[in-house]
MARDRENTI-912501 format. One line per 10 residues: number of its first residue (from 0); their letters; for each residue x, y, z of N, C-alpha, C, CB. Coordinates in steps of 0.2 Angstrom, whole numbers. Glycine has a CB too. Example, Ala and Ser with C-alpha at 12.3 -4.5 7.8 and 13.67 -1.06 7.14 Angstrom:
REM residues 2
0	as	66/-28/39/62/-22/39/66/-16/39/57/-22/45; 64/-11/35/68/-5/36/64/0/39/70/-3/29
***
This chain:
REM residues 352
0	mnavltsqei	128/208/276/122/204/273/120/201/265/117/208/274; 117/201/262/116/198/256/122/192/251/115/203/254; 125/189/257/132/186/252/130/183/251/138/183/254; 133/178/244/130/171/239/136/166/243/132/172/228; 133/162/245/135/155/247/132/150/244/134/153/252; 136/145/241/139/139/238/134/134/243/148/139/238; 131/127/241/131/123/247/133/117/249/126/123/248; 138/120/247/144/117/251/150/119/255/148/115/247; 149/127/254/150/131/260/142/128/266/152/141/258; 136/129/261/134/129/269/133/123/275/127/132/269
10	lrryaqgdrd	135/119/271/135/110/273/140/110/277/136/104/267; 147/113/276/154/113/279/152/120/283/160/114/274; 150/125/282/152/130/288/146/127/295/149/138/285; 140/123/292/135/118/298/139/114/302/129/111/295; 145/108/296/146/104/301/152/108/305/149/96/298; 154/112/306/159/115/310/155/118/315/163/121/307; 148/119/316/145/122/322/141/128/320/152/123/327; 142/130/313/140/139/312/131/137/311/144/144/304; 128/141/314/119/138/313/115/148/311/115/134/326; 121/152/309/118/159/307/120/158/301/121/166/309
20	fsganltgik	113/159/294/116/158/288/110/165/283/115/149/286; 108/172/289/105/175/291/104/181/285/107/175/296; 103/183/279/103/186/275/106/183/270/105/191/277; 108/179/270/110/175/263/109/175/254/110/170/265; 110/175/251/105/177/244/108/168/243/107/185/236; 103/165/244/100/159/239/98/155/233/98/157/240; 97/160/229/94/161/224/96/153/222/96/168/219; 88/148/220/91/143/218/94/139/220/93/144/214; 97/137/226/102/133/226/100/125/227/106/137/232; 104/121/228/101/114/230/103/111/235/103/110/225
30	lsganlnrtd	101/110/242/100/108/247/99/102/248/97/111/249; 95/99/246/88/93/244/92/89/251/88/86/234; 86/86/253/90/79/259/94/81/265/95/74/255; 97/90/265/102/93/270/100/93/274/104/97/269; 105/91/282/101/92/289/104/99/291/103/87/296; 99/102/291/101/107/294/97/111/299/103/111/290; 94/107/304/91/108/310/93/114/313/92/103/314; 87/117/319/91/122/322/94/128/317/96/117/326; 94/131/314/98/135/310/93/142/310/99/132/302; 97/148/307/92/154/309/95/158/301/93/160/318
40	wldvnfsray	90/159/298/90/160/293/85/166/291/90/153/291; 86/173/295/80/179/292/82/182/285/79/187/298; 77/183/283/79/187/278/84/184/271/82/192/281; 85/178/272/89/175/269/82/175/260/93/167/274; 86/175/253/82/173/247/84/165/246/83/178/239; 77/162/247/78/156/247/74/154/239/75/153/254; 71/159/236/66/159/231/73/155/224/63/169/230; 66/150/223/67/143/219/71/139/218/66/143/215; 73/136/225/78/137/228/77/129/229/79/141/233; 81/122/229/78/117/229/80/113/236/80/114/222
50	lnstvlifac	74/111/239/76/109/249/71/104/247/74/116/257; 70/99/244/63/92/243/70/89/250/61/85/232; 65/88/253/65/85/260/70/88/264/67/78/260; 73/95/263/79/97/268/74/96/275/82/105/265; 78/96/280/77/95/286/76/100/290/82/91/289; 74/106/292/74/113/295/72/112/300/70/118/293; 71/107/304/65/107/312/69/112/318/65/97/316; 63/115/319/63/123/322/68/127/320/63/124/328; 69/129/315/74/134/308/69/139/312/74/133/297; 71/147/312/69/153/311/70/157/303/72/156/315
60	ltranmrsal	68/154/301/66/157/294/62/164/291/63/153/292; 63/169/296/57/176/298/60/179/291/57/182/307; 55/181/287/54/184/283/58/181/277/54/190/285; 59/178/276/63/173/270/60/174/267/64/167/269; 64/177/257/61/174/252/60/167/251/63/176/247; 55/164/247/54/157/249/52/154/243/48/155/254; 49/160/238/45/161/232/49/154/226/46/171/228; 43/152/225/44/145/220/48/141/223/47/145/213; 51/141/228/56/136/231/52/130/230/59/138/240; 56/121/231/53/116/228/55/113/238/57/112/219
70	migaklcgan	52/111/237/52/108/247/46/104/248/50/115/255; 46/98/242/44/92/243/45/89/248/45/89/240; 41/88/254/42/82/260/47/86/265/46/73/256; 50/92/266/52/96/268/51/96/276/50/100/265; 55/96/281/53/95/288/54/102/293/57/89/292; 51/105/294/49/108/297/44/110/302/50/109/294; 45/106/305/42/105/312/43/111/318/44/98/315; 41/115/321/42/120/327/44/125/324/47/117/334; 47/125/314/50/132/312/48/137/314/51/134/306; 48/143/314/47/149/313/47/152/306/51/151/317
80	lnqasmsnvn	41/153/304/40/157/296/37/160/297/38/155/290; 36/167/302/34/171/304/34/177/292/40/174/314; 28/178/292/29/184/288/36/183/282/32/189/294; 36/176/282/37/172/277/35/173/268/34/167/280; 39/175/263/37/177/257/37/168/255/44/183/253; 30/166/254/31/157/251/26/158/244/27/149/260; 24/162/241/20/163/235/22/156/230/21/171/231; 18/152/228/19/148/225/24/141/225/20/151/222; 28/141/230/33/134/236/28/129/234/32/135/248; 30/123/235/29/115/234/31/114/239/33/111/230
90	lsnadlhgas	26/114/244/28/109/252/22/104/252/27/115/260; 22/99/246/19/94/246/19/91/250/20/91/244; 17/86/256/20/81/259/26/84/264/22/75/254; 26/89/266/30/92/271/27/93/276/33/96/269; 33/95/282/30/90/290/30/100/292/38/82/297; 24/103/293/25/111/296/22/108/303/20/118/291; 21/101/308/16/101/314/22/105/318/13/94/317; 16/111/321/17/117/326/22/121/324/20/116/332; 23/121/315/25/129/314/22/135/313/28/130/308; 26/141/313/24/147/314/23/150/307/27/149/319
100	lqgatlfgan	19/152/305/16/156/298/12/161/297/15/153/295; 15/164/306/11/168/303/12/173/300/8/170/306; 6/178/297/6/182/292/11/181/285/7/187/296; 11/176/285/17/172/280/12/172/272/18/161/284; 14/173/267/10/178/261/11/167/258/15/189/255; 6/163/257/8/157/254/1/157/246/7/150/263; 2/162/244/-2/161/238/0/156/231/-3/169/237; -6/155/231/-5/150/228/2/144/227/-7/153/223; 2/142/233/8/136/239/3/129/234/6/137/254; 6/126/236/6/119/237/8/112/243/9/118/231
110	lslanlmdan	3/113/247/0/108/251/-1/102/251/-4/110/254; -1/101/247/-6/95/248/-2/89/252/-9/92/239; -9/88/254/-5/80/260/0/83/266/1/73/254; 3/88/267/5/93/272/2/89/279/2/102/271; 7/90/285/7/90/292/6/99/294/13/85/295; 0/100/295/1/106/298/-5/107/304/1/110/294; -3/101/307/-6/101/316/-5/108/319/-1/93/322; -8/108/323/-6/115/329/-3/121/326/-1/114/334; -2/120/321/2/127/316/-3/132/316/4/124/306; 2/139/317/2/144/318/0/149/311/6/145/321
120	lidadmrmin	-7/149/307/-6/151/303/-11/158/302/-7/146/299; -9/162/309/-14/166/310/-12/173/304/-14/168/319; -21/177/301/-16/182/295/-13/179/290/-10/184/298; -13/174/287/-9/172/283/-15/172/277/-6/165/285; -9/174/270/-13/174/264/-13/168/258/-12/179/261; -18/166/259/-17/158/257/-23/158/253/-19/153/263; -23/162/247/-27/164/243/-23/159/236/-27/172/243; -26/156/232/-25/147/229/-22/143/230/-23/146/224; -22/143/237/-21/140/237/-20/130/237/-21/143/239; -16/126/238/-20/119/238/-18/116/244/-18/114/232
130	lsganlvgac	-22/114/247/-21/109/255/-25/102/254/-27/113/263; -26/102/247/-29/97/248/-25/87/251/-32/97/241; -32/86/256/-28/81/259/-24/82/265/-23/78/255; -21/89/268/-18/92/271/-20/91/278/-18/97/270; -16/90/282/-19/87/292/-19/97/295/-8/79/298; -23/97/295/-23/105/300/-27/102/304/-26/115/297; -27/99/310/-32/97/316/-28/103/320/-31/88/320; -32/108/324/-29/112/330/-26/114/326/-25/110/335; -26/118/321/-20/121/316/-27/128/319/-16/117/304; -22/135/318/-25/141/323/-24/146/315/-18/145/332
140	mrgvnmrqer	-32/146/312/-30/152/306/-34/157/305/-30/150/300; -35/161/312/-39/165/313/-37/172/308/-39/164/320; -43/173/305/-38/180/300/-37/179/293/-29/183/303; -37/172/292/-33/169/287/-37/173/277/-34/158/290; -32/172/274/-36/174/266/-35/168/263/-34/182/261; -42/168/261/-40/159/255/-47/163/250/-44/147/262; -48/169/249/-54/172/246/-54/169/237/-54/182/247; -57/169/235/-59/167/229/-55/173/224/-68/166/229; -51/169/218/-45/175/215/-47/174/209/-36/173/216; -47/179/204/-47/177/196/-40/176/193/-50/182/192
150	aigdqhevda	-34/178/196/-29/179/193/-28/172/194/-25/183/195; -21/170/188/-15/164/192/-11/166/191/-14/158/191; -7/159/195/-1/160/198/0/165/202/4/161/195; 9/168/202/12/173/209/7/181/210/23/174/206; 4/183/213/1/188/216/6/194/211/3/188/225; 10/195/212/14/199/211/18/199/200/19/197/219; 15/194/199/17/189/190/12/189/188/21/180/189; 5/193/188/0/191/186/-1/196/177/-5/193/192; -2/188/173/-6/190/167/-10/192/166/-6/187/163; -13/198/165/-19/201/162/-21/196/159/-18/206/157
160	gkkkrsvasl	-18/195/154/-23/190/148/-25/184/150/-19/188/142; -22/182/155/-23/175/156/-26/175/163/-16/170/156; -31/178/164/-37/179/169/-43/172/169/-42/187/165; -41/169/175/-51/165/176/-48/164/183/-54/155/170; -55/162/185/-56/161/193/-55/154/194/-64/164/196; -49/155/199/-48/150/205/-48/149/212/-43/150/204; -48/144/216/-47/146/221/-45/139/225/-53/151/223; -44/143/232/-42/138/237/-46/129/238/-44/143/243; -39/125/236/-43/119/239/-43/117/243/-44/114/237; -45/112/248/-47/110/255/-48/104/254/-54/113/259
170	vganlagadl	-50/101/247/-51/95/249/-50/90/251/-53/93/248; -55/86/257/-54/81/260/-48/83/265/-53/75/256; -48/91/268/-43/91/271/-44/90/280/-40/97/269; -41/88/283/-43/88/292/-40/94/295/-40/81/297; -47/98/295/-47/104/300/-51/104/305/-49/109/296; -51/96/309/-54/95/316/-52/100/319/-52/89/319; -55/105/324/-52/107/329/-52/114/327/-46/104/332; -48/117/321/-44/123/318/-48/128/319/-42/122/309; -45/134/321/-49/138/326/-47/143/320/-47/138/335; -55/146/316/-55/149/309/-59/155/310/-59/145/303
180	rganlsgadl	-58/157/315/-61/163/318/-60/171/312/-57/165/325; -64/173/309/-63/178/305/-61/177/298/-60/181/309; -61/169/299/-58/171/292/-61/170/286/-53/168/290; -58/171/280/-63/173/272/-59/166/268/-62/183/266; -65/161/268/-63/157/265/-67/156/257/-63/151/269; -71/162/256/-75/163/250/-74/161/243/-75/168/249; -79/155/242/-77/152/235/-72/146/236/-73/158/231; -68/144/240/-66/140/246/-68/131/241/-71/142/255; -64/128/238/-67/120/240/-67/118/247/-64/114/237; -68/113/249/-68/111/256/-75/103/256/-72/120/261
190	hkadlrganl	-73/102/249/-79/95/249/-78/90/252/-80/92/242; -78/86/259/-79/82/260/-73/83/267/-79/78/254; -71/89/268/-66/93/272/-69/89/279/-67/102/271; -64/88/284/-67/87/289/-67/95/295/-63/79/294; -73/98/296/-73/103/300/-75/103/309/-78/106/296; -72/95/310/-78/95/316/-77/99/323/-79/87/319; -77/102/325/-76/106/332/-72/112/330/-72/100/338; -74/114/323/-69/120/321/-73/128/325/-68/120/310; -69/130/326/-70/138/328/-74/141/321/-61/142/329; -75/143/319/-80/146/313/-84/153/312/-85/142/312
200	qeatlsganl	-82/155/318/-89/164/321/-85/167/319/-91/167/331; -91/169/313/-89/176/311/-86/175/303/-82/179/317; -83/169/302/-81/167/295/-84/168/289/-80/163/295; -81/169/285/-82/171/278/-83/164/272/-75/177/275; -87/158/269/-88/154/266/-93/158/261/-90/149/269; -93/165/259/-97/164/253/-94/163/245/-100/171/254; -99/156/245/-100/152/236/-94/148/239/-97/158/226; -93/145/244/-87/140/247/-90/134/245/-85/142/256; -88/126/243/-93/120/240/-90/117/248/-89/114/230; -94/115/251/-95/111/259/-101/105/257/-99/117/266
210	seaklnkanm	-100/103/249/-104/98/252/-101/92/255/-109/97/247; -103/86/257/-100/82/262/-98/83/265/-97/77/261; -96/87/270/-90/89/272/-95/89/282/-85/99/267; -88/87/285/-91/85/293/-90/93/295/-85/78/300; -96/95/299/-97/102/300/-99/103/311/-106/104/294; -99/95/311/-104/92/316/-99/97/325/-105/80/315; -104/98/328/-100/101/334/-99/108/333/-93/99/334; -96/112/327/-93/117/325/-97/122/328/-91/117/319; -93/128/329/-94/133/332/-96/140/324/-89/134/337; -102/137/323/-101/144/317/-105/150/318/-103/143/310
220	cgiflteanl	-106/153/322/-112/157/325/-110/164/320/-113/159/335; -113/168/318/-113/173/313/-109/172/306/-111/178/316; -109/166/306/-105/164/298/-107/165/293/-105/159/296; -104/167/286/-108/170/280/-107/164/276/-105/177/276; -112/160/271/-110/156/268/-117/157/264/-108/150/271; -118/162/260/-121/167/256/-120/161/248/-115/178/256; -123/161/244/-124/155/239/-118/148/241/-122/158/231; -117/145/247/-111/139/249/-116/134/244/-111/136/260; -114/129/243/-114/119/245/-116/119/250/-106/115/245; -119/115/253/-118/114/258/-123/105/258/-120/121/262
230	scasfqgavl	-123/103/254/-128/98/250/-125/91/252/-127/99/242; -127/89/256/-124/81/261/-119/83/268/-119/75/254; -121/89/267/-116/89/274/-118/89/282/-112/95/274; -115/87/286/-117/86/292/-114/92/299/-114/79/293; -121/93/300/-120/99/307/-120/97/312/-125/104/309; -122/89/313/-126/88/320/-123/93/326/-125/79/321; -127/96/330/-124/97/337/-119/105/337/-118/91/339; -118/106/328/-116/113/327/-120/121/328/-114/112/320; -117/124/330/-121/131/335/-121/137/330/-117/133/343; -125/138/325/-126/143/317/-129/150/319/-133/139/312
240	dgaklersil	-129/152/326/-134/156/327/-131/161/323/-136/158/336; -137/166/322/-136/172/317/-133/170/311/-132/176/320; -134/163/310/-127/163/302/-131/166/296/-124/151/299; -129/168/289/-131/168/284/-130/163/281/-130/173/281; -136/163/277/-134/157/273/-139/156/266/-135/151/278; -141/166/263/-145/165/258/-143/162/251/-148/170/258; -149/160/250/-149/155/242/-141/148/241/-145/165/233; -141/146/249/-137/142/252/-141/135/245/-138/142/263; -137/131/245/-139/123/245/-137/120/252/-135/119/239; -145/117/251/-142/112/259/-149/104/256/-145/118/271
250	idadfrgvsm	-150/103/250/-150/97/249/-146/90/252/-149/97/244; -152/89/256/-150/82/260/-144/82/264/-149/77/255; -144/89/266/-139/89/274/-143/88/281/-135/99/275; -140/84/285/-143/84/293/-139/91/297/-141/75/298; -144/95/299/-144/100/303/-147/98/309/-147/105/300; -146/89/312/-152/87/318/-149/89/324/-155/77/319; -153/92/327/-151/95/334/-148/102/334/-146/90/336; -147/106/329/-142/111/329/-146/117/333/-140/114/320; -142/122/334/-145/127/335/-144/133/330/-144/128/341; -149/136/326/-148/142/321/-152/146/323/-148/142/314
260	rgavmpdvka	-153/150/328/-157/157/330/-156/163/328/-157/158/335; -161/165/325/-157/169/320/-156/170/313/-154/169/322; -155/162/311/-153/161/304/-154/163/300/-153/157/302; -151/168/295/-156/169/289/-154/167/282/-158/176/289; -161/163/280/-160/157/272/-165/160/271/-161/148/271; -167/163/267/-171/164/263/-167/165/256/-175/170/266; -172/159/249/-171/159/243/-167/149/246/-167/167/241; -165/147/251/-162/140/251/-166/136/247/-163/138/258; -159/129/245/-163/127/243/-164/120/247/-162/127/237; -167/117/249/-166/112/256/-169/108/255/-167/113/262
270	srvkmqeanl	-170/104/250/-178/99/249/-171/92/251/-184/99/238; -178/90/257/-175/83/261/-169/84/266/-171/77/254; -168/91/265/-162/93/273/-167/88/278/-161/104/277; -162/87/284/-167/81/291/-162/91/298/-161/66/293; -166/93/302/-168/97/305/-171/95/311/-172/101/301; -172/87/312/-176/86/317/-175/90/323/-176/81/317; -179/90/328/-176/95/336/-171/100/335/-171/90/341; -170/104/329/-167/110/326/-169/118/330/-170/108/319; -167/119/334/-170/127/340/-167/130/330/-161/132/352; -173/134/327/-173/139/324/-176/144/326/-175/139/319
280	tdakfsradl	-177/144/330/-181/151/332/-179/159/327/-179/152/342; -185/164/329/-182/168/324/-180/166/316/-176/171/327; -178/161/315/-175/158/309/-180/163/303/-175/147/309; -174/165/298/-180/166/292/-179/164/283/-182/176/293; -184/162/283/-184/156/277/-188/156/273/-184/149/279; -189/164/272/-196/167/264/-191/165/258/-198/178/262; -196/162/254/-193/160/247/-190/152/248/-187/165/244; -188/150/253/-182/145/256/-191/137/254/-179/148/270; -185/133/248/-188/127/246/-188/123/251/-185/124/242; -190/120/256/-192/112/262/-196/107/259/-198/114/269
290	sradlkgaim	-196/108/253/-201/101/252/-197/95/254/-204/99/244; -199/93/256/-199/85/258/-193/84/263/-198/78/252; -192/90/269/-189/91/274/-190/91/280/-188/95/273; -186/88/283/-189/83/288/-187/88/295/-186/73/287; -189/92/298/-192/95/302/-197/94/311/-194/97/296; -195/87/310/-200/85/317/-197/86/323/-200/77/317; -200/91/329/-200/93/335/-192/98/334/-201/86/341; -192/104/329/-193/108/327/-195/113/333/-196/106/323; -190/118/335/-193/124/339/-192/128/333/-187/127/347; -199/132/330/-197/139/324/-202/143/326/-198/138/313
300	vranlieayl	-201/143/331/-206/152/336/-202/157/332/-204/154/347; -208/162/330/-207/167/327/-203/167/320/-205/172/331; -203/161/318/-200/159/313/-203/165/304/-202/151/313; -198/165/298/-201/169/293/-202/164/287/-198/175/291; -206/163/286/-211/157/279/-213/158/275/-216/153/280; -212/165/274/-217/169/269/-214/165/264/-217/178/269; -221/165/259/-221/160/253/-213/154/251/-221/166/246; -213/151/257/-211/146/259/-212/139/255/-214/146/266; -209/135/253/-212/128/247/-211/122/253/-206/126/238; -216/121/255/-215/114/260/-220/110/259/-215/115/268
310	artilvnvdl	-220/108/251/-224/101/250/-221/95/254/-224/99/243; -224/90/255/-223/85/259/-218/85/265/-220/81/254; -217/93/265/-212/92/275/-215/90/279/-208/98/280; -211/87/282/-213/84/286/-213/90/294/-209/77/286; -218/93/297/-218/98/304/-221/92/310/-225/106/303; -222/87/308/-223/85/317/-220/86/322/-223/78/318; -226/89/327/-222/92/333/-218/100/334/-216/88/335; -220/101/329/-213/108/327/-218/112/330/-210/110/316; -213/115/335/-217/123/337/-218/130/333/-213/126/343; -222/132/329/-226/135/325/-228/143/330/-232/130/322
320	tdailnrael	-227/143/333/-229/150/339/-227/156/333/-221/151/348; -234/159/332/-230/164/331/-225/167/324/-228/163/336; -226/161/320/-222/159/314/-225/165/308/-225/150/312; -221/168/305/-225/170/297/-226/164/292/-218/175/292; -233/163/291/-234/158/286/-237/159/278/-237/154/289; -237/166/279/-241/171/273/-238/167/267/-239/180/272; -245/166/260/-242/162/255/-238/158/254/-242/164/251; -240/153/261/-232/146/258/-237/142/258/-224/142/263; -233/137/253/-236/131/250/-237/125/255/-232/129/243; -242/123/259/-244/120/265/-248/113/262/-249/125/271
330	ssanlvgavl	-250/114/259/-254/109/257/-255/103/258/-254/109/251; -249/99/259/-246/94/259/-242/93/263/-244/92/256; -240/96/268/-235/93/274/-241/92/281/-229/100/276; -238/89/283/-238/85/289/-240/90/295/-230/81/289; -243/92/298/-243/96/306/-246/91/309/-248/104/307; -248/86/310/-247/83/317/-245/84/321/-246/79/317; -249/86/327/-245/90/332/-239/95/332/-243/86/335; -243/100/327/-240/106/327/-242/111/333/-241/109/321; -236/115/335/-241/122/339/-241/126/335/-238/126/346; -248/129/331/-248/136/328/-252/143/332/-251/134/321
340	tgatlpdgkv	-251/142/339/-253/148/341/-249/154/340/-254/149/345; -255/159/337/-251/168/336/-250/165/328/-242/171/342; -249/160/324/-247/159/317/-251/162/312/-247/153/315; -247/166/307/-252/171/303/-252/165/296/-248/181/302; -257/160/296/-257/155/292/-254/158/284/-264/153/292; -253/153/280/-254/156/273/-258/160/269/-254/152/269; -266/158/271/-272/165/269/-270/169/271/-280/165/272; -267/172/279/-267/179/281/-268/179/283/-268/184/279; -272/173/288/-278/173/295/-273/172/298/-284/167/296; -275/173/308/-271/171/311/-274/166/316/-266/175/312
350	hp	-270/159/316/-273/155/323/-272/158/333/-268/148/322; -279/156/331/-280/156/339/-276/154/343/-285/153/342
***
């Protein structure tokens, strides 16, 4: 254990058929471009190592220390990186297709443009990570932690005098079909991210930036989107039953045909939002700005619209049975064909 090896010795042993380098101390070692397929590196110390373009396909790196290692363009397809310590590692353009990083620490890591298709990232610590342009199609990310942080740098080397807010960056990342159940992405930047068909049940994205993101047919039941930016995002066919969207920005977003039964949306800014044919039964829109929104044909049975601003809102053929509209601004709304049976109107009177 803790044997100190040189790069020449590792390459010589590999050429002779040795595949087990577990426990070695390889701090700062230079193995860029080396072919080290199907090798064992359990508990190895690769901190600050130079592993650019190194081939470690199907390698076992369980519990390895890879903090601040340079691994740009490394090949880690099918590798086992469970519980590895990878804070501040640079894996930009790396190939981790099918790799397992369950419980790994990737605090502040750079995985921009990396391929993480079908990777296992369950319970990984991905705070302050950079996944801009990364491919995460089909990745399993249940319980990952990407919450917004204040500290800069490695979680173990925080300079208390240099605190500022920092977020996980997934700008333009491809997360189509990813499993993000229960994940914490508070404050994450998902601008233009592709989350079509993703499973985001009970995930936390409070304060996240999802502007122009694609969330078509995503499962978002019970998701937390408090104060999130969803402007110009697409949600067609998504399910957001029981979603929490307090004070979120939904301006110009597309929610056509979505199910948002029991969604909580007080104080949202949703001008020009598209919600045609959406199921908004029991949804809570108190004080919401729905000016110029298009809700044609939507189901809003028992919806709470107390003090909602509905200036020039299209409510054609909307079912507002038993809805509550106390003090709502409806004077310029289009209610042609709307069903108001049992609804409480702005003046407090109940419609017959």
